[in-house]
C-alpha positions, 0 to 999 in steps of 0.5 A: 738822149740824156741831154734831151731828157734834161732839156725837157725837164728844164723847160717843164720847170720853167713853164710851170707857174710858180705858186705862192705859199699860203702863210703858216702860223709861226709857233704851233702849239702856242695860242696866237697872241694877236688880235684881229680887226678887218675892214672892207677896203672898197665897196663891192662884193666880199669874196672868200676863197677856200684854201684848204683844211686838215680838220676832221670836223665839218666847218663852214665860213660866215661873216658879220658885217658891222656886228650883223651876221650876213646869214650866209654860210659856205665853203664846206671844208669836206666838199669844197674844191680848193680855190672855190669862191663864196660871195658874201654879197655887197659891203661898203668901204670901211665896214667892219668885218668879223669872220667865223666858222661854224663847226657843224659837228658841235654847233660851236662858232669861233670868231676872228675876234677872240673876245666873241669866243665862248672859250676866250681862246684865239681861234684865228690866224691871219696874214697877207697872201700874195696870191697864185695857188689854185687861182686864188688872188692876193688877199688876206689869209685867215685860218682857224682852229675848230676845237673848243679850248683852242685845239693844237694851236697850229691854226690850219684846221680850215683856211680861206683867203678873203679879197678886198679887206684891210687890217690884220693882226695887232702884235702883242705888247711884248712884240711892240716892245721888241720892235721899238727897241730895235728902232731905238738901236738903229736910230742910235747907230745912225746918230753915232755915224762919223761925219765925213767932210770933203774939201775941194782945193 
């Protein structure tokens, strides 16, 4: 009987679909230093999927296309089911996209472009997402802080996955310096490898 129970558990775990894991901000409590620039990677409808919320405030997602507001707001973080979709309508490949949340409790707007935020804080975090959770396809994960002044900087107040876009974060200069230093070390190590010659007799 125990063997049958273990077999049933094993079969259940094998047949259960594996879920991707939503990205998370790596250094909560510290303002995200990255800046973001998004563009439409293809021509067609721009779709956003609701990926969760921990916020007490009510937040709605919107988008500016080439600096012009689409006029569409949706995916209320308190009434929307996980995986639900919002269609922002057609975009053209190469269109510049700036996502934002409207905090209905305070009237604040917080953008994925920190230079547009009234408090000059970065309210967004973004990373590539492999897809799979709640039927959400692969895309760009974008999550926000909804408090003036940046809140607790864990970037999980409200989260979405956007399909059909490219771009993302540009690392801060210190990150670039570390990456370039690493490339230099690897290059130096490769130059110092001894050459082995083989002679055929």
